[in-house]
N, C-alpha and C positions, 0 to 999 in steps of 0.2 A: 770357498773363501773362508778364512779363519779369523775370528775376532781375537787378535793377539792379546789384547788386554785381559779378556776373560780367561784365555788359556794360561797366561802368565800368573794371574791371580790364583787359579786352581792349582797350578804346580807349586806355587809358594806355600799354599795351605796344606798340601799333601805331604804325607810322610815319605821317607826314602823308599819304603816298601811299596807304597801306593804308586809312586812314580815309576818304579821298575816293573811291578807286576800287575797293577790294576789298570792304569791308563792304557798300556799297549793292548790289553786283552778285553777290556770292558766295552761292550758294544753300545751301551747307553751314554757313556761319557762324552763322545764327540758331539752329541746333540746339544751339549751345553756351551760349546765354543765354535762349532761350525756354523757360520752365518749363511752360507749359500753353497749349493753344489753347482758346479759348472761342467757341463759335458764337454769332453774332448774326444779324440779318436781312440782307437783300440790300443791298449798297452802303453799308456803314457810313460815316458822315461825321463826326459830332461826338461827342466823348466828354468827360465830366466826372466827377470823383471827389468824393464828399462830403468835407467838411473833417475828418471823423473817420476817413477812409480805409476805411470799411466797404463802401461801395456805389459802383458806377460806373453811369452812364447812357450809352447809345450810341444815337444816332439812326441809323435805317436808311432812307436815302432811297429805295432801290429797292423796299422792301416796305411803306413808309408806316407804320413801327412804331418803337417805342422798346424797347430791351432793357435790363432792369434786372439788374445782376450783383451778387451777394453775393460780395465779394472773398475772404472767408475760405475759402469752399469752392467757388467758381466756379459756383454754381447761378444759373440765369437764369430770367427770365420775360419775356415779350414782350407788349406791349399796342399796339393800333392807336392812332395819333395824328393821322392826316390825311395830306394830300398832301405828299410829298417833304420830310420833316424833315431839316434840315441842321445846326442848332445846338441846343445844350441848355445850360441854366444851372441851377444849384442855389443857392437863396438860403437863408441860415441862418434859423432860426426867430427872430423878433424877441424880444428880451429874454432869450434863452437863451445863457449862456456855456458854452463847451465846453472841457474840459480832458481830455487823454488822457495816459496813462503808457505810454511805449514805450522799451524799452532802458534802463529805470530812470531815465528823464528825463521831466519834465513838458513837454507840448506844448500851448500855448505855455509858455515858461519863466515868464512873468509874466502874470497876468490880473487886471484890475480888476473887481470885482464890486460892484454898487450895491445898496443896500437894496431888498429885494423881488425881486431878480433871481434866477432859477433857474440852477443849474449842473448840467450833465450831465457826470459823470465816467466815463471809459472806461479800463479796464485792458487794454492791448494786450500786456502781458507775460505770461509763463507763471507768474510768481510772484504770490502775493497781496500787495496793498498796502493800507495804511490811510491815512486822511486825518485830520489833527488840526488843529483851529482854535485858534490862540493869539492873544489880544488883546494889543496893545501897552499899556504902562502908561497908565492913564487912559481907555482905550477900553472901550466896552460889548461884551460877547460875546453874540452872537445865540443861542448854545446854552445859556446859563446858566439 
């Protein structure tokens, strides 16, 4: 797991030469921004993170497996998937809108929800949040 803030700060402070020649080859630099190592299977190839940022999936070509990582705590489980997996994709559940709250902001900032559509709310902040539905004048409220 990478501390993106630290990595970004280091890259901004580095010269173009350092970004091209030092970072890729300097064995000590990653210790400054790698927050945690997570074991996967042999020869990891493809990785995808779910839209809610909670789970990552890694294909392991050398061990014919898929590692599922819970990003909040780094826990993993590995399942066999067949010969030489290289790519992985995650498709959102049809008809499900996802909204998360992170750093006191909604992600996405605007979401259109259609009648009958479900919404999955995720609070990724340390503080409790509430959701309030307000209808525009002349609109019906679903929760009345």
